[in-house]
Each structure stands twice: as C-alpha cells, then as structure tokens.
C-alpha positions, 0 to 999 in steps of 0.5 A: 496022624498028628506029628509033633516033630521033624522027620529024619529026612527033614533033619538031614536036609537042614543039616546038609544045607547048613553044612554047605553054607558053613563050608562056603563061608570057611572057603571065603574067609580063607581067601580073604586071609590070603588076600590080606597077607598078599597085601602085606607082602606088597607093602613090605616090598614097597617099603624095602624099595623106598628104603633102598631109594633113600639110601641111593639118594642120601646114603646113611650116617656113615656114607661118604658116597652116594648113587649106589645101592647096597651089595649082598657081600658076605658080612658087610652087605645088605642082608643081615645089616639092614638096620645099619644101612637104612635110617629109621628102619622098620624091621617088620618091613623085612618080615613076611606075614606070620614070620618072626625073623627076616625074610630078605634073602640075596639072589645068587645070579644076575638073571633079571627075569621072574622065571630066571631069578635064583633062588625063587622066592617063596611066600615067606621070602623076599629076594634082593638082587643088586645089579652092577653097571656091567649087568653082573650080580653085585656081591663080593667084588669091592670094585663093583658099584651097585647101580640098580636092584630088583626085589622079587616076592611071591603072592599066595593067592595065585602063586605068581612071582612079582618084581619091583625094580629100582627107579634109578636104572 
C-alpha cells in the first residue's frame, strides 16, 4: 500500500514533542525574567545605600550637621522626602521592578534580623530601618540621632529576604 502522508500516531508524537520543548522554553524564559528583576532589586538597594552613605558623609544642601542618617519621622523623615535628602537623586532607585511609585517603606520595629524586621519586605517593597545609638528605631524622637541603617529586600527567585547594612556601624 502506498502512503502519501503521516499517520495520526506520528502526528501526535510530533505535537507532543513540540509541546514539551515549548513548555521548557517558557519555563526557562520566566526564570530568566525573575533573575533580571532580582538583579534590578540589588542595584536599587545598592543605590539607596550609596545615597544614604553620601548623606552621612556630607549631608545635603540644607544640612548643618553630618554623621547621621535620615530618620523615618512622619512628614520630615526619609520616606516620601527622598529628593530633598539626596543630591542628584534618581527616583527610579526607590521603585522596585514593574512598580511606578516609590517602593521604599519604613520599618516599624528595631529588630535587626531578617526574620524579625517588620513589616517584612515583599518583592515590591524595600524596607528602611534607621537605628539610633541606643539601638532603638530612629523615628519620632527629635533627640535621637540615626547612627546606622539596615535596608531589607526580598528576592523573587528564591523568596529570600536580604539585608544591606550601613558602612558606619
């Protein structure tokens, strides 16, 4: 018998193999995208830390004292006032990947561990925790000077929380 085409079984085998290859490529692409976003998060945190270290060393145009980090005091602290604290500030540094507004939020406690920080960072948030000399959170007190900071962020690939600490401990 002369055959001039493919059997149904042959077509099903080819379709199955192509489907598996397509699925593997989609999974690989999604992993690459997540790695790219995590890389962007790391660069953002390093930029924020660099701005904070520059502020510590030289303040800003309105500073009269140096050697402190910004607090998270309501209305006058760092959160929401980044442009006034940092010279030549790139506002994209405080935006996590795929987010159009600021992703920098303030810590609500002084526990300086990845598991103990509150609120816990999400993949869309960075947590800033300024710490006073006595180890307390540098928030609403005018008498406290912020002598160190911690920045927390979460990676998308493995869901781990990471911390960047100030150079001046």
